[in-house]
C-alpha positions in Angstrom: 50.8 94.3 124.9 49.6 90.9 123.7 52.4 88.7 122.5 50.4 87.3 119.6 50.6 90.8 118.0 54.2 91.5 119.0 56.3 92.0 115.8 59.5 90.0 115.8 60.1 86.3 116.1 62.0 84.3 118.7 64.4 81.6 117.6 66.0 78.6 119.2 69.4 79.4 117.6 71.2 82.5 116.4 73.4 82.8 113.3 77.1 82.1 113.2 77.8 85.8 113.1 76.6 86.1 116.7 79.8 85.4 118.5 78.9 86.9 121.9 76.0 86.1 124.2 74.3 89.5 124.1 74.3 89.6 120.3 72.9 86.0 120.1 70.2 86.6 122.7 69.0 89.9 121.2 68.7 88.3 117.8 67.1 85.1 119.2 64.7 87.2 121.3 63.4 89.4 118.6 65.1 92.6 119.7 67.2 93.6 116.8 67.5 92.9 113.0 70.6 93.7 110.9 70.0 96.1 108.0 73.7 96.1 107.0 77.2 95.8 108.6 76.9 97.5 112.0 73.5 98.9 111.3 70.4 97.6 113.1 66.7 98.1 113.4 65.2 97.8 116.8 62.0 95.8 117.4 59.6 97.0 120.1 61.3 95.3 123.1 64.7 96.9 122.4 63.1 100.2 121.6 61.2 100.2 124.9 64.4 99.4 126.8 66.3 102.2 124.9 63.6 104.7 125.8 63.8 103.8 129.5 67.6 104.2 129.4 67.2 107.6 127.7 64.7 108.7 130.3 67.1 107.9 133.1 69.8 109.9 131.3 67.4 112.8 130.8 66.5 112.8 134.5 70.1 112.8 135.6 71.2 115.5 133.1 68.3 117.7 134.0 69.2 117.3 137.7 72.6 118.9 137.0 71.0 121.8 135.1 71.4 120.3 131.6 69.4 121.9 128.8 68.2 119.4 126.2 68.8 120.4 122.6 68.9 118.6 119.3 71.7 118.9 116.7 71.5 117.7 113.1 72.9 114.4 112.0 74.0 115.9 108.7 76.4 118.8 109.0 78.3 121.0 106.5 82.0 120.5 106.4 82.8 124.1 107.1 82.3 124.0 110.9 84.6 120.9 111.1 87.1 122.8 109.0 87.0 125.6 111.6 88.0 123.1 114.3 90.6 121.4 112.1 89.0 118.0 112.5 87.6 117.7 108.9 91.2 117.0 107.9 92.5 115.2 111.0 89.7 112.7 111.5 90.2 109.6 109.3 88.0 107.4 107.2 85.7 106.7 110.2 83.9 110.0 109.4 81.5 109.6 106.4 82.0 112.5 104.0 79.8 113.2 101.0 78.7 116.0 98.7 75.1 117.3 98.4 73.4 118.3 95.1 75.1 121.7 95.2 78.5 120.0 95.4 79.0 121.2 99.0 81.1 119.1 101.3 78.9 117.4 104.0 79.3 114.8 106.7 77.4 112.5 109.0 78.0 113.5 112.6 80.0 111.1 114.7 80.2 113.6 117.6 78.9 117.1 118.0 81.5 119.4 119.6 81.5 121.6 116.6 77.7 121.9 116.5 77.6 122.7 120.2 80.0 125.6 119.8 78.2 126.8 116.7 74.9 126.7 118.6 76.1 128.6 121.6 78.8 131.0 120.5 76.3 133.7 119.2 74.2 133.7 122.4 76.7 133.2 125.2 78.7 136.4 124.8 78.6 137.5 128.4 80.0 135.9 131.5 76.6 136.1 133.0 75.4 133.2 130.8 78.1 130.8 132.3 78.3 128.1 133.3 75.8 126.1 131.2 75.5 122.6 129.8 73.6 121.5 126.7 72.9 117.9 125.8 71.1 115.8 123.3 70.1 112.2 122.6 70.7 111.7 118.9 71.7 109.3 116.1 75.4 109.3 115.1 77.3 107.5 112.4 80.9 106.3 112.6 82.2 104.3 109.7 83.6 101.7 112.1 85.9 99.2 110.3 85.3 96.5 112.9 81.6 96.5 113.7 80.9 93.4 115.9 78.9 92.0 118.7 75.5 93.3 117.7 74.9 96.7 119.4 78.3 96.5 121.2 80.1 98.0 118.3 78.0 99.5 115.5 78.3 102.1 112.7 75.0 103.9 113.4 74.2 104.4 117.0 72.2 106.6 119.4 74.2 108.5 122.0 73.5 110.9 124.8 76.2 113.6 124.4 76.5 116.7 126.6 78.8 119.8 126.3 79.5 122.2 129.2 81.0 125.7 129.0 82.8 127.4 131.8 84.8 130.6 132.6 87.5 128.9 134.7 89.3 125.6 135.0 88.1 125.2 138.6 84.5 125.6 137.5 85.0 123.0 134.8 86.6 120.6 137.3 83.7 121.1 139.8 81.1 120.4 137.1 83.1 117.5 135.8 82.8 115.9 139.2 79.0 116.4 139.1 78.8 114.7 135.8 81.1 111.9 137.0 78.6 111.3 139.9 75.6 111.6 137.6 77.1 108.9 135.4 77.6 106.6 138.4 73.9 107.1 139.2 72.9 106.4 135.6 74.6 103.0 135.6 73.3 102.1 139.0 69.7 103.0 138.0 70.1 100.9 134.8 71.1 97.9 136.9 74.9 97.8 136.4 76.5 99.4 139.4 79.6 97.4 138.7 80.6 99.8 136.0 84.0 101.4 136.9 85.6 104.7 135.9 89.1 104.5 134.6 91.7 107.1 133.4 91.7 107.2 129.6 93.4 108.7 126.6 91.6 111.8 125.1 92.2 110.7 121.5 90.7 112.7 118.7 88.5 114.5 121.2 91.5 116.4 122.6 91.8 117.9 126.1 93.9 117.0 129.1 91.7 114.8 131.3 89.4 111.9 130.4 87.6 109.1 132.1 86.0 106.1 130.5 83.2 104.1 132.3 83.9 100.4 131.8 81.6 97.5 132.3 84.0 94.7 133.3 83.3 91.6 131.1 85.4 89.0 129.3 84.0 90.1 125.9 85.4 93.6 126.3 87.9 94.9 123.7 89.6 97.2 126.1 92.2 96.2 128.7 91.6 97.7 132.1 94.5 98.1 134.6 93.2 97.8 138.1 95.0 97.9 141.5 93.6 95.3 143.9 94.8 97.3 146.9 93.7 100.8 146.1 91.4 102.8 143.8 93.9 103.1 140.9 92.1 102.2 137.6 93.2 103.1 134.1 92.7 102.1 130.5 95.7 100.2 129.2 96.2 103.0 126.7 97.3 105.4 129.5 98.1 103.1 132.4 101.5 103.6 134.1 103.9 100.7 133.7 105.9 100.5 137.0 108.2 97.5 137.4 111.3 96.5 139.4 114.5 97.1 137.5 116.8 94.0 137.4 119.9 94.5 139.4 123.1 93.5 137.6 126.7 94.7 137.4 128.4 96.8 134.7 130.2 94.5 132.3 132.6 95.0 129.4 130.9 95.6 126.0 131.3 92.5 123.8 130.3 91.9 120.2 128.7 88.5 120.0 128.0 86.4 116.9 124.3 85.5 116.9 123.6 83.8 113.5 119.9 83.6 112.6 118.8 84.8 116.1 116.5 87.7 115.1 113.9 87.6 117.9 114.6 88.7 121.4 113.6 85.3 122.7 116.0 83.5 120.4 118.9 85.8 121.3 118.3 85.5 125.1 118.1 81.7 124.7 121.3 81.6 122.7 123.2 83.8 125.2 121.5 82.2 128.3 120.2 85.5 129.7 116.8 86.7 130.9 114.5 88.8 128.8 114.4 91.3 131.6 118.1 92.2 130.8 117.6 92.5 127.1 116.9 95.6 125.0 114.3 95.0 122.3 113.9 97.2 119.2 110.3 97.8 117.9 110.1 99.8 114.7 107.4 102.2 113.5 106.9 104.9 111.0 105.1 108.2 111.4 101.9 108.4 109.3 102.6 111.9 108.2 106.0 111.5 106.5 107.1 107.8 107.1 110.0 108.9 109.4 111.4 105.8 111.0 110.7 105.6 114.8 112.6 103.0 116.8 111.5 102.2 120.3 113.9 100.5 122.6 112.2 98.7 125.4 112.9 95.9 127.9 112.7 92.5 126.2 109.8 91.2 128.3 107.5 94.2 127.7 105.3 95.5 124.9 105.0 98.9 123.3 101.8 100.9 124.1 101.1 102.5 120.8 98.8 105.2 122.2 101.5 106.4 124.5 104.0 106.3 121.7 101.7 108.4 119.5 101.5 111.0 122.2 105.3 111.0 122.6 106.1 111.5 118.9 103.1 113.7 118.3 101.9 111.7 115.3 100.0 108.6 114.4 102.3 105.6 113.8 102.2 102.3 111.9 104.5 99.3 111.8 107.6 100.1 109.8 108.4 98.7 106.4 112.2 98.4 106.2 113.8 99.3 102.9 117.5 98.9 101.9 118.2 102.6 101.8 117.3 102.9 105.5 120.5 101.0 106.4 118.6 99.1 109.1 119.1 95.4 109.8 115.9 94.0 111.1 116.4 91.6 113.9 119.8 93.1 114.9 118.8 96.7 115.7 120.3 98.3 118.8 120.8 101.7 120.3 124.6 102.0 119.6 125.7 103.4 116.3 122.3 103.9 114.7 122.1 105.7 111.3 121.0 109.3 111.3 117.5 110.5 110.5 115.8 108.1 112.9 113.6 109.1 115.8 114.7 107.1 118.8 112.5 106.5 121.9 113.9 104.9 125.1 111.4 103.4 127.4 111.7 103.9 131.2 112.0 100.1 131.7 115.7 100.3 130.5 116.6 102.9 133.1 118.9 101.5 135.8 119.9 98.3 134.0 123.7 98.2 134.0 124.2 95.5 131.5 122.0 94.7 128.5 121.9 92.4 125.5 121.0 94.5 122.4 121.3 94.5 118.7 124.6 95.6 117.2 123.2 97.1 114.0 125.2 94.4 112.1 123.7 91.3 110.5 124.1 88.2 112.8 125.6 90.2 115.7 124.4 91.5 119.1 126.1 93.3 121.9 126.4 91.8 125.4 127.2 94.1 128.3 125.7 97.2 126.7 125.4 100.1 129.2 123.3 102.8 127.7 124.8 105.7 129.6 128.4 104.6 128.8 127.9 103.3 125.3 125.1 105.6 123.9 125.5 108.8 125.8 122.9 110.8 127.6 119.4 109.7 126.7 115.9 110.8 127.7 113.6 108.0 129.0 109.8 108.2 128.5 107.0 105.8 129.4 105.7 103.9 126.3 105.4 100.4 127.8 102.1 98.5 128.4 101.3 97.8 132.1 101.8 94.2 133.1 100.0 91.8 135.4 101.4 91.9 139.0 103.2 95.2 138.2 103.6 97.9 140.8 100.7 100.2 141.4 101.8 103.8 140.8 99.5 105.0 143.6 100.0 102.6 146.5 103.3 101.1 145.4 102.3 97.5 145.9 102.7 94.6 143.4 98.9 94.5 143.0 98.2 95.3 139.4 95.7 93.1 137.6 94.4 93.4 134.0 90.7 92.8 133.2 88.6 93.2 130.0 85.9 95.8 129.7 83.4 97.4 127.4 83.3 101.2 127.3 79.8 102.3 128.1 80.5 106.0 128.6 83.2 108.7 128.6 83.8 112.2 129.9 86.5 114.7 128.8 87.9 118.0 130.0 88.3 119.5 126.6 89.7 122.9 127.6 89.7 125.6 124.9 90.5 123.3 121.9 87.2 124.0 120.2 86.3 127.4 121.4 89.7 128.9 120.3 89.7 127.2 116.9 86.1 128.2 116.3 86.5 131.7 117.8 83.9 131.4 120.5 84.4 134.3 123.0 82.6 136.1 125.8 83.2 139.3 127.8 84.3 138.7 131.4 83.6 141.0 134.4 86.3 143.4 133.3 85.0 143.7 129.7 87.8 141.6 128.3 87.3 138.9 125.7 87.9 135.3 126.9 87.5 131.8 125.5 85.2 129.5 127.3 86.5 126.2 128.7 84.6 123.1 127.7 83.8 119.6 128.9 82.0 116.8 127.1 80.2 113.7 128.3 78.8 110.8 126.3 77.0 107.5 126.7 75.9 105.1 123.9 72.4 104.0 124.5 72.4 100.8 122.4 75.8 99.7 123.6 74.7 100.2 127.2 71.6 98.1 126.5 73.7 95.3 125.0 76.3 95.4 127.7 73.6 95.0 130.4 72.3 92.0 128.5 75.9 90.6 128.4 76.3 90.7 132.1 72.7 90.0 133.1 71.6 86.8 131.5 71.4 83.1 131.9 71.5 80.3 129.4 67.9 80.9 128.5 67.8 84.6 127.9 68.3 88.1 129.2 67.4 89.1 132.8 66.5 92.7 132.5 66.6 95.0 135.6 63.1 96.3 136.5 64.2 99.9 135.8 64.8 99.3 132.1 62.9 96.1 131.3 60.7 96.2 128.2 57.7 95.3 130.3 57.4 94.8 134.1 55.1 91.8 134.2 54.7 88.9 131.8 51.4 86.9 132.1 51.6 83.4 130.8 48.1 81.9 130.3 48.5 78.2 130.0 45.6 76.5 128.3 43.7 79.5 127.1 41.0 77.2 125.8 40.0 76.8 129.5 37.4 79.5 130.1 38.5 80.0 133.7 42.2 80.5 132.7 41.1 82.9 129.9 38.9 85.0 132.2 41.4 85.2 135.0 44.3 86.1 132.8 42.2 88.7 130.9 41.1 90.3 134.2 44.6 90.3 135.6 45.9 92.0 132.4 43.1 94.6 132.6 43.6 95.3 136.3 47.4 95.6 136.2 47.3 97.8 133.1 44.7 100.1 134.9 47.3 100.5 137.7 49.9 101.7 135.3 51.8 98.4 135.3 53.5 97.5 132.0 52.2 94.1 131.0 53.1 91.6 128.3 50.3 89.1 127.9 50.8 85.7 126.3 47.4 84.3 125.4 48.5 82.2 122.4 47.5 78.6 122.0 51.1 77.3 122.1 52.8 74.6 124.1 54.1 75.3 127.6 57.7 74.8 126.3 57.3 77.5 123.6 55.5 79.9 126.0 58.2 79.6 128.7 61.1 79.7 126.2 59.7 83.0 124.7 59.2 84.4 128.2 62.9 83.6 129.1 64.1 85.3 125.9 62.0 88.4 126.6 63.5 88.6 130.1 60.6 90.4 131.9 61.4 90.6 135.6 58.1 89.2 136.9 56.2 86.3 135.4 52.6 85.4 136.3 51.5 81.9 135.5 47.7 81.3 135.2 46.9 77.6 134.7 44.1 75.1 135.4 46.2 73.5 138.2 46.9 76.8 140.0 43.3 78.0 139.6 42.1 74.8 141.1 43.8 76.0 144.3 42.4 79.5 143.9 45.8 81.0 143.2 48.2 82.2 140.4 52.0 81.7 140.5 54.3 84.7 140.6 58.0 84.0 139.7 61.1 86.2 139.3 62.9 85.9 136.0 66.2 85.8 138.0 64.8 82.8 140.0 65.2 84.7 143.2 61.7 83.8 144.4 58.5 82.0 143.5 55.2 82.4 145.3 51.5 81.9 145.0 48.9 84.7 145.2 45.2 84.3 145.7 43.3 85.3 142.6 41.4 88.1 144.4 44.6 89.8 145.7 46.9 89.0 142.8 46.8 92.3 140.9 47.4 94.4 144.0 50.2 92.2 145.3 51.9 92.1 141.9 51.7 95.9 141.6 53.2 96.2 145.0 56.0 93.8 144.0 56.8 95.9 140.9 57.1 99.1 143.1 59.2 97.2 145.6 61.6 96.1 142.9 61.7 99.6 141.3 62.9 101.1 144.7 66.1 99.2 144.2 66.9 101.7 141.4 65.9 104.9 143.2 68.8 107.1 144.1 68.2 110.3 146.0 71.9 111.3 146.2 72.7 115.0 146.4 73.5 116.6 143.1 
């Protein structure tokens, strides 16, 4: 490819909407162009990177016996009604009617389509296990599209669906997919991706892992033990902390005028937050039932855990007079009826607490939940905290990092096969429901995430395995006949050897040429100039600045091709499948 013909401009600055490095660099480098909120067109460099990522995914999925299929983007609502998700999924699913007034939708995931495809042709146990996968466009009406390709509304995803006749078979295959994902990330040049326990969310199922690329721009909080292999998304991470040791005291009603926050109350009464009981109020989305969470004063509620405990989505409560609730003074003793009360485990074992008295301008001191509130059930709804106790190794070694989710895998169980009546005959001639797993990776998000962690101040540094081109020839002073002839021959010889070459033969300044080369991030750069040719050599530089060398003109194409192959070997993985 000659850069003079390459569609897409490169810019010195990105727009104000580009708030993270990968977004700014991909706009500046002529990779992407916004067509609407969270909707992007890909120029040739980005499309070439995406195709290489997709090919790596295909190779790894084929290696674990995946069968590539292709589902429609547009689906009729009826199969989503079968699974129950047409009603349960919110506004992020784009619904519409066709000309026949039939309910339709744009696919944001394809579990229903996978079951519909397989259920009529997998009716015998002899067909199992099997896995089908696709690389396809999806649409999620994301309310917070941001960061270029990091969070979009339309995106390309590799999604796979496996079907099994036993839980053990699913678990065995799940492990194969887990390892295949590790190989995918390593081959794409980001082996630092980590797998963490995750919430199954709207996908359902009992077990889920997210693959996280640790980076400060990530929206997810990742809980990691520095001493062992424990890793979990904050949504599901265990909160294990030491309980404060104090004595049982007499219950006292204390006047606390205008002290509505737990911080104000603790300051007024000269006690630590760790021995206070904080009330956090929510309402169920389904019927607005009031939910009050009592939690230690220095902790925060994990709303994903809370949702799983109450079995409903929740939102912050709007307190009305008829609720007979006094915001700022709510406590577990003498609550009105009709309230769902949740006690977090962090309160267990604390003998004396400061808590609201359910009376304006009053709190209790010396509250003992067992004595003053009766028998209660404690559950875990608190967020994990820095330097907390690891639930696996028991050490005070928890740290919290940020991460971008670049893939996820789920053990779905029979959620979809039962609801959509997919059955097979087992060895005994009895009807059974297959057990499913699903496995997804966003192509564009992975590309942008790689850019985010592999760049310098001048542009992306693409790994050789996914780079848009492998070699970038910069012909300085193309008006010089020797420079032109040498660069042209090098381009021709390398291309003939199957090397992917980007050739800059424009009559532009050195500054412009090198700035564009930095933004395009090709791993190897060959500089052909009158000065180097005067010595009978061309310069070969690494984009990551790891080396620079001179090659004789006669041997340059061979040596460059060898270097490309040497760099590609870094991404070869011959692990057993």
